[in-house]
C-alpha atoms as one frame of an Amber mdcrd trajectory, in Angstrom:
protein
 -13.061   9.127 -23.442 -10.680   6.198 -23.871 -12.464   4.845 -26.828 -12.484
   8.455 -28.419  -8.644   8.808 -27.899  -8.007   5.366 -29.605 -10.167   6.250
 -32.520  -8.367   9.624 -32.904  -4.925   7.614 -32.664  -6.308   5.218 -35.555
  -7.132   8.181 -37.835  -3.826   9.939 -37.119  -1.902   6.535 -37.853  -3.730
   6.712 -41.453  -2.581  10.253 -41.895   0.974   9.553 -40.817   1.175   6.790
 -43.329   0.046   9.102 -46.005   2.573  11.749 -44.924   5.573  10.069 -43.348
   7.555  13.221 -43.186   5.111  15.095 -41.129   6.731  15.073 -37.638   4.406
  17.337 -35.995   1.821  14.783 -36.802   3.631  11.922 -35.342   4.133  13.897
 -32.110   0.416  14.423 -32.008   0.038  10.764 -32.452   2.463   9.902 -29.516
   0.631  12.315 -27.314  -2.829  10.771 -28.158  -1.435   7.247 -27.397  -0.073
   8.484 -24.182  -3.439  10.018 -23.210  -5.082   6.764 -24.054  -2.562   4.854
 -21.806  -0.879   3.200 -24.689   2.619   4.151 -23.616   4.521   1.614 -25.763
   2.633   2.589 -29.069   3.461   6.370 -27.838   7.084   5.870 -27.499   7.233
   4.240 -31.037   5.427   7.083 -32.456   7.655   9.559 -30.742  10.927   7.622
 -31.878   9.504   8.140 -35.506   9.556  11.895 -35.148  13.260  11.911 -35.284
  14.995  15.029 -34.324  13.125  17.396 -36.491  10.664  18.772 -33.989  13.371
  20.093 -31.571  14.394  18.998 -27.996  12.131  20.484 -25.453   8.628  18.755
 -26.330   9.975  15.348 -26.890  12.146  15.371 -23.794   9.058  16.095 -21.662
   7.002  13.547 -23.409   9.736  10.938 -23.775  10.297  11.314 -19.792   6.580
  10.780 -19.054   6.626   7.749 -21.204   9.753   6.119 -19.850   8.221   6.806
 -16.171   4.831   5.404 -17.103   6.502   2.364 -18.563   8.803   1.810 -15.529
  11.836   2.111 -17.590  13.792   3.684 -14.757  17.380   3.521 -16.022  16.417
   5.069 -19.343  14.534   7.758 -17.519  17.312   8.261 -15.178  19.902   8.742
 -18.085  17.403  11.041 -19.900  16.959  13.287 -16.846  20.368  13.156 -15.838
  21.543  14.554 -19.291  18.715  17.164 -19.067  19.984  18.280 -15.691  23.517
  19.072 -16.876  22.042  21.392 -19.618  19.379  22.933 -17.243  20.767  22.632
 -13.748  18.250  25.148 -12.379  15.023  23.207 -13.621  12.982  21.932 -10.682
  10.890  19.659 -12.885  13.687  17.894 -14.184  15.387  17.702 -10.703  12.150
  16.028  -9.302  11.714  13.618 -12.272  15.331  12.639 -11.877  14.834  12.024
  -8.168  11.567  10.203  -8.819  13.026   7.894 -11.381  16.134   7.205  -9.140
  13.766   6.414  -6.193  11.620   4.078  -8.119  14.648   2.209  -9.366  15.662
   1.133  -5.917  18.771   2.996  -5.708  20.551   3.458  -2.283  18.462   5.904
   0.286  21.362   8.446   0.528  21.354   8.999  -3.222  17.596   9.420  -3.400
  17.523  11.758  -0.421  20.076  13.993  -1.951  18.176  14.263  -5.163  14.807
  15.196  -3.726  16.642  17.553  -1.433  17.898  19.306  -4.651  14.333  19.152
  -6.012  12.832  21.015  -3.155  15.778  23.426  -2.939  15.108  24.509  -6.433
  11.373  24.874  -5.895  10.148  24.689  -2.187   6.453  24.549  -3.220   6.915
  21.168  -4.802   4.900  19.166  -2.089   5.157  15.891  -3.951   8.908  16.080
  -3.646   8.572  16.860   0.192   6.183  13.978   0.643   8.544  11.510  -1.168
  11.591  12.810   0.757   9.949  12.226   3.862   8.837   8.807   2.776  12.500
   7.734   1.733  13.910   9.019   5.063  11.337   6.944   7.011  12.021   3.906
   4.887  15.771   4.450   5.531  15.177   4.397   9.348  15.447   8.087   9.797
  11.840   8.833  11.619  12.952  12.042  13.106  14.267  13.623  10.031  11.193
  12.355   8.172   8.944  13.791  10.608  10.989  17.167  10.445  10.855  17.130
   6.696   6.981  16.627   6.452   6.445  19.254   9.053   8.531  21.708   7.092
   6.366  20.791   4.142   3.134  21.597   6.052   4.573  25.056   6.990   4.508
  25.762   3.444   1.198  24.100   2.543  -0.602  23.603   5.813  -3.860  22.384
   4.144  -2.389  20.094   1.504  -4.360  16.974   1.966  -1.907  14.566   0.744
   0.980  16.051   2.854  -1.265  15.910   5.828  -1.937  12.011   5.103   1.621
  11.393   4.975   2.182  13.289   8.128  -0.608  10.996   9.758   1.025   7.965
   8.435   4.385   8.993   9.930   2.885   9.761  13.255   1.128   6.403  13.153
   4.321   4.678  12.471   5.750   6.380  15.535   2.917   5.376  17.613   1.505
   8.907  18.116  -1.957   8.015  17.724  -3.409  11.398  18.802  -1.317  13.387
  16.435  -1.965  10.949  13.638  -5.601  11.429  14.333  -5.348  15.055  14.069
  -3.585  15.195  10.867  -5.848  12.605   9.160  -8.953  14.632  10.184  -7.535
  17.593   8.565  -6.633  15.548   5.418 -10.076  14.270   5.329 -11.567  17.644
   5.615  -9.296  18.906   2.852 -10.148  16.016   0.317 -13.393  14.269   1.485
 -13.371  12.211  -1.656 -10.135  10.683  -0.977 -10.405   7.017  -0.406  -6.698
   6.762   0.854  -7.437   9.301   3.690 -10.671   7.782   4.823  -8.559   4.324
   4.886  -5.797   5.607   6.861  -8.416   7.416   9.228  -9.940   3.840   9.776
  -6.667   2.317  10.447  -5.831   4.894  13.071  -9.199   4.158  14.748  -8.345
   0.452  14.793  -5.220   1.140  16.692  -7.114   3.410  18.896  -9.268   0.501
  19.702 -12.377   2.242  18.311 -13.984  -0.479  16.081 -17.067   1.511  15.500
 -15.366   4.527  14.244 -12.831   2.377  12.216 -15.661   0.716  10.630 -17.394
   3.990   9.664 -14.246   5.396   8.119 -13.283   2.193   6.307 -16.985   1.817
   5.038 -16.447   5.285   3.581 -13.110   4.377   2.060 -14.609   1.128   0.545
 -17.406   3.091  -0.941 -15.021   5.536  -2.679 -12.588   2.584  -3.929 -14.569
  -0.625  -3.776 -11.905  -2.603  -5.480  -9.139  -1.689  -2.949  -8.519  -5.084
  -1.074  -6.350  -3.455   1.615  -9.577  -1.330   2.513 -11.624  -4.536   2.631
  -9.275  -6.333   4.813  -9.130  -3.568   7.339 -13.075  -3.357   7.119 -13.176
  -6.984   8.082 -10.608  -6.447  10.942 -12.963  -3.741  12.326 -16.078  -6.185
  12.023 -14.146  -8.902  13.824 -13.203  -6.465  16.584 -16.749  -5.826  17.190
 -17.515  -9.532  17.297 -19.118  -9.633  14.059 -17.239 -12.745  12.772 -19.776
 -13.633  10.012 -19.757  -9.982   8.659 -15.921 -10.090   8.715 -16.091 -13.228
   6.806 -18.359 -11.972   4.141 -16.351  -8.902   3.515 -13.015 -10.864   3.336
 -14.635 -13.306   0.969 -15.546 -10.401  -1.234 -12.033  -9.147  -1.101 -10.718
 -12.627  -2.294 -13.091 -12.288  -5.250 -11.157  -9.232  -6.173  -7.631 -10.756
  -5.463  -7.933 -14.671  -4.932  -4.364 -14.799  -3.696  -4.053 -12.073  -1.129
  -2.350 -13.200   1.877  -3.848 -10.889   4.390  -7.309 -11.506   3.189  -6.616
 -15.367   3.520  -5.291 -14.864   7.106  -8.307 -12.971   8.252 -10.655 -15.350
   6.584  -9.048 -18.133   8.443  -9.435 -16.183  11.796 -13.009 -15.191  10.987
 -14.090 -18.639  10.190 -12.696 -19.980  13.370 -14.745 -17.469  15.307 -17.597
 -18.240  13.294 -17.215 -21.968  14.103 -16.303 -23.014  10.572 -13.195 -24.936
  11.178 -13.245 -26.608   7.759 -13.086 -23.276   5.785 -10.397 -22.008   8.212
  -8.351 -24.879   7.434  -8.669 -24.486   3.699  -7.600 -20.810   4.166  -4.608
 -21.604   6.312  -3.562 -24.602   4.071  -3.779 -22.450   1.123  -1.510 -19.839
   2.816   1.195 -22.604   3.793   1.167 -23.856   0.165   1.126 -20.654  -1.724
   2.956 -18.341   0.664   5.104 -20.789   2.930   7.176 -17.818   4.237   4.038
 -16.402   5.886   3.982 -17.208   9.607   0.471 -16.691   9.961  -0.632 -19.597
   7.828   1.298 -22.006   9.888   0.086 -20.359  13.130  -3.578 -20.901  11.946
  -2.854 -24.445  10.853  -1.159 -25.014  14.480  -4.446 -23.487  16.201  -6.608
 -26.013  14.254  -4.279 -29.055  14.802  -4.393 -28.160  18.545  -7.946 -28.019
  18.552  -8.396 -31.214  17.031  -5.849 -32.875  19.589  -3.335 -33.177  16.955
  -0.438 -32.162  18.933   2.364 -33.475  17.000   0.935 -31.712  13.954   0.354
 -28.581  16.071   4.022 -28.706  17.197   5.298 -28.983  13.794   3.278 -26.232
  12.343   3.832 -23.941  15.370   7.666 -24.360  15.019   7.471 -23.374  11.387
   5.658 -20.163  12.327   8.065 -19.233  15.141  11.017 -19.857  12.828   9.577
 -17.264  10.545   8.423 -15.029  12.970   9.206 -15.480  16.734   6.670 -12.636
  17.708   3.855 -14.233  15.828   1.191 -13.948  18.587  -1.043 -16.973  17.702
   2.033 -19.114  17.353   3.325 -17.898  20.812  -0.019 -18.716  22.275  -0.265
 -22.161  20.787   3.299 -22.985  22.005   2.273 -22.012  25.430  -0.737 -23.998
  25.382   1.224 -27.120  24.017   3.765 -26.671  26.828   0.999 -26.306  29.529
  -1.578 -28.944  28.420   0.594 -31.697  27.240  -1.878 -34.031  25.528  -5.256
 -32.132  26.030  -6.850 -30.364  23.056  -8.110 -26.818  23.575 -11.085 -25.076
  21.776 -10.079 -23.166  18.716 -12.560 -20.361  19.405 -11.274 -19.918  22.853
  -7.613 -19.620  21.467  -8.556 -16.999  18.989 -10.657 -15.174  21.881  -7.615
 -15.254  24.005  -5.452 -13.982  21.086  -7.740 -11.142  20.276  -8.551 -10.308
  23.931 -12.253 -10.837  23.521 -14.864 -12.430  25.506 -17.058 -14.965  24.025
 -18.169 -13.652  20.662 -17.663 -10.122  22.063 -15.618  -7.012  20.843 -11.731
  -6.755  21.407 -11.068  -5.727  25.043  -7.226  -6.199  25.051  -4.641  -3.531
  25.459  -2.822  -1.885  22.556   0.147  -4.133  22.775  -2.105  -7.238  22.577
  -3.825  -5.655  19.381  -0.670  -5.047  17.786   0.622  -8.569  18.253  -2.583
 -10.195  16.981  -2.665 -11.965  13.752  -5.441  -9.960  12.121  -4.059  -6.665
  12.896  -0.413  -6.870  13.088   0.296  -5.784   9.647  -2.136  -2.828   9.533
   0.801  -0.426   9.472   2.865  -2.203   6.956  -0.320  -2.299   4.797  -0.568
   1.493   5.156   3.195   1.753   4.255   2.733  -0.177   1.095  -0.290   1.770
   0.191   1.587   4.962   0.540   4.183   3.591  -1.597   1.719   2.485  -4.367
   0.208   6.029  -4.154   3.520   7.653  -4.692   4.317   5.717  -7.705   0.971
   6.426  -9.305   1.291  10.115  -8.401   1.394  12.255 -11.535   4.616  13.278
 -12.821   5.744  16.815 -12.703   7.356  17.804 -16.056
């Protein structure tokens, strides 16, 4: 399909050279390039149409192209001007709000624009979802929850809205409600990798590693190149005491995205559980060099140094970790061991077992607070928040 569109665009280019005054042909060329994902070329072709083709069609297409190219300021100017001429247009209001949100404007400005969009057309579920997301990001969880529940009264079986509701309940620590909403989302859209991934994440926080593995495996089958899903899948394996499997999954994730910080972190912990201190050291060392602000890299290095009896090195690494994140669980544990054992090295695997709340090689048995504080799992909610943001930015535009 992509090749067919490019071939058609090439033919249209030749025709346009023979008939430079044919503005309708140029507009067709711009649309073809846009459908083929060649947005810069599409915008160039659209600019060549001039003003002869009217206002409405070029406005819609130009807006799509500016949004696709991430030229937020130009898109804002375009839609703001359009809104003054068509103040009752819900699509224009939505796109103005969307471009403003993507530009990183202050939350209060974005909230006002999305509220305008849903007032003009309450059926716009995308507007409701983004409004709830912005409110959550702005530190207004109650308003965010009220907004998403209002959206669900209008479309109770909308899979994406149910997924956002599940995410908000997860962030609030309401695991039962999160599970209910994500189950409905999966039922409504069984081919959604995002829904299965969130279902797996919720299961991880509910300490049901087997259920998490099943859901995350489904998500990975639907989106095999999604590194976040692979990292969560490895976490589920580690929770079940399957360190070698966790390691292989994480290594596969790093083949997709070699510098992924979360994958490197989890690889380090999995290798420690698999009695491979050398590979763990390589993973944590890479983190301290490539992402020096990542506390987990320093914490992992501290664990290894402590295991090798290099207490001064362990102290330096743990101090770096705690300066970056005073709550970093592995660093807190190493700090305590250094204070308690003064000069005695500890087994690295035992440290990781204590961190994860496991028995020797067994599944996690600690409580929820311990899981949320553990290095491999502490960023699961943040990962889902980033995933949600990426999905929102990739959502189809309303014209």
